C-alpha positions in Angstrom: 134.4 155.3 118.2 133.2 153.3 121.2 134.4 150.0 119.6 137.7 151.6 118.8 138.1 152.6 122.4 137.1 149.2 123.6 139.7 147.6 121.4 142.3 150.0 122.7 141.4 149.3 126.3 141.6 145.5 125.7 144.9 146.0 123.9 146.2 148.0 126.8 145.2 145.2 129.3 146.8 142.5 127.1 150.0 144.5 126.6 150.3 145.1 130.3 149.6 141.5 131.1 152.2 140.3 128.6 154.8 142.6 130.1 154.0 141.5 133.7 154.2 137.9 132.7 157.6 138.5 131.0 159.0 140.2 134.1 157.7 137.9 136.8 158.0 134.4 135.4 160.9 132.1 134.9 160.8 131.6 131.1 163.5 131.2 128.6 165.3 134.4 127.6 163.9 134.3 124.1 160.4 134.1 125.3 160.9 136.9 127.8 162.3 139.1 125.1 159.4 138.3 122.8 156.8 139.0 125.5 158.5 142.2 126.4 158.6 143.5 122.8 155.0 142.4 122.1 153.7 143.7 125.4 155.4 147.1 125.2 154.5 147.5 121.6 150.8 146.7 122.2 150.7 149.0 125.2 152.2 151.9 123.3 149.9 151.4 120.3 146.9 151.3 122.6 147.8 154.4 124.5 148.4 156.2 121.2 145.0 155.0 120.0 143.3 156.3 123.1 145.0 159.7 122.8 144.1 160.0 119.2 140.5 159.1 119.8 140.3 161.7 122.5 141.9 164.3 120.3 139.5 163.4 117.4 136.4 163.6 119.6 137.4 167.0 121.1 138.2 168.4 117.7 134.9 167.1 116.3 132.7 168.9 118.9 
């Protein structure tokens, strides 16, 4: 479970970083759209993973 949470936290940081890069840099519109989609998707999946891990560990106790 610790590895899964570590992967989720790293995914959350990478997703947020991709979103910030897309919003603050002067890239082509296609690259901005790609970074936004990937960044938001990765962030949402990471948050869901953290929530599910918390739910699983509380239910298991």
